[in-house]
N, C-alpha and C positions, 0 to 999 in steps of 0.2 A: 587702430582697428582691433576689436576684441577677438580673442581666439575662440573658435567654436566650442572648445572644451569648457571655457569659462562661462559661456552662455548656457551650456547644458547643465553645469553645476548649479548655476543660479536658478534655473528653471526647476531643477530637482529639489532644491532647498525651499523654493516657494510652494511647490505642490505637496511636499512631504506631510505637512501638518493636516491636510485634508484627505490624505490617503489615496490619492488618484495618480500618484507618480512615484516611482522608486528607481534607485540607481541600479545599474547592472554592469557586471564585469565578466569578461570571458573566463572560461575554465582554465585553471593552471594545468590540469591534467584530466584525462578521461578514465573512468572506471571501466573494468572489463567484466563486470558482473551486474546483475539487476535484482536487488532486493526490493520487495514491495510490501507496503503496509496494508494489511487486509482487515476489514471490519465485518463481523458477523453479528446479527441481531437475533434475539430470542425472547419469547414470552415466559418461558419456564426455566431457563438456565440449562436446558438439556437438549432441546431441538433447535438447531441453528440454521439461519438463512444468510448466505453471504450478501453483503451490500455491494452492488455493482455501480460503477461510475462510467460516464460516457466515453472516456478516452484512456484511462489507466488500466493495466492488465488486471483481470479478476478471474472469472471462470475460465478454466483451461480449454474449454471448447468454444469460446467466443472469439470470432475473428477480430483481429486488431482493426481499429477504426482510423479512417483518414481524418486529420485535423482540418478545421476550417482555415482557409488561406489567411495568414497573417494574425491568427489568434489561437491561443491554447487555453482551455478551461483552467482558470486560476487555481481552483481547489485541487484538481488532478495534478497540476504541475507542482504545487507546493508539497503535496504528499510524497512526491518522488524523492524529495530531499531528506525527509525524516529518516528513512532506513540508511542513507549514506552516513549520517551521524552515528547511527547505531552500529554500523560496521566498524566504527572507530572506538566503540566501547561506551557511547553515550546513549544508554538504554532508556532514559527518562522520556516519557511522552511529553512533548511540548505543550505549553498552556493553550495555545490556539487550537491544537488538536483536541484537547479535553473540552474546550468550548464548543467545538463542532459536535462532539459526542453528547454533550448536555442537550444541545438542540435536537439531536436525533431522539433522545429519550423523552423529550417534551413533545415530540411530534410537530416541530416547527415546519410550516409549509415552505417558506423560502429555502431552508436548508435541505429539506427532503427533496425539493425540486432539483438540487444539485446532483442527485443520485438517480439511478434507474429504478429505484424501489419506491418512488414517491407515493403511489397510491396505497401500497401496503403499510408504509409508515404512517400516513395520515389516517388510514382506517383504524389501525390499532398500533399505537406507538410501542416500540420495544421496551421491555423491562430490563433487559441486559444488552450491553454491547461489548463484544469481545474483540480484542486487538491482537493480531499476530503478525509475524514477519515471515515471508516466504521468499525463497530463491527461485526466480523465474528464468525460463529459457524458451525460445521458439522451438517447436517440435522438430524442426529440421536442423537444429543447431547441435554440433558436436561439442560437448561440454569441455573437452580437453583444450580447446583453443583459448579459453579464458586465462589459464595458467595463473590462478590466484587462489589463496587459501579460502576465500569466501565461497567458492564453488565446491560442493562435496559430491556431486553426481559424477559417476564415471561413464566413459564411453560405452563400456560393456553393459552397464545397467540400461542406458538409453537404447542401445541396439536390441537388447532382449525385450524391453517393453514395447518396442515398435515392430517386433517380429522379424528382426534381421536374422538370417540363417547363421547357425553355429555361434550364436552370441550367448555366452554363459557369464552372468555377472559374478564377480568375485565377492564373497561375503566380506562385509566390513561393518564397523560400528555405525557409520553414517547411513549405510544402506538400510538400517533398521528404522530410520526416521520416516515420518509420514511423507510419502511421495505420491503425487497425482500426475497421471499421464493423459494428456488430452489431445484433441485434434490439432489445435494451434499452439498450445503451450505445454510444457511440463514444469512442475514446481516441486520443491522440497521444503518442508517446514523447518524454519531456522529457530524460531522461538515463539512461545505463547507469552505475550507481554502481560496479559491480565484481562479482567472483566470489570466494566463500569456499570453501576446501577444507582438508583436513588434509595436512600434510607432516611426516613424522617425528614424528607425534603432536601437532604444534603447528598451531593455526589460522593459515592464511595468507590474505592478501587480495590478489587479483590485479586490478589496475586495468583490464586488458585481457582480456576474456573469451575471446580467441583465443590466450592465451599457453600454455595447457596442454591436452594431450590424453592420454588413456589408450589 
């Protein structure tokens, strides 16, 4: 009698070439921080609109969404893993993320439909897409519980932002970084990864988002 693991491995190997089945292993350890890859689009390289997704964190005033039972949006799920690698020093944008950006710049209807900005992208595809990494927390979360170097927000900063009495944030280098305080989330900018655009029909990566203007 065959072991169930052997049957599962055979099924995975059979389905892998056609891309409808993948192996999965449990996490060896859980992180205590949440970095998110955030995409912004622009027509002129100066005015930016954040691209929102159905389930991943984005706008700090947007309520977290309930996931459909037994299913999670594949793009939202895969994007969560990219900043995990970045936290370990792997700052290169994966090829599949760049392919996603290419389709946004082209105004692809199937790809635009994976976002909450479908109509805007189809009506006028962006000329620039900016990629950034932000450190996210629920607005009710005390940041000190994370106890990890990836979290730079102090409890005093959070209490002062949300109107706690006698809360005076201590000045620090990280407190000068861009921080947004919202109804459901607060977040601090970790890094601007760069900006993508087309030049002469080729995808270009600009490390400085102030390099090009139309």
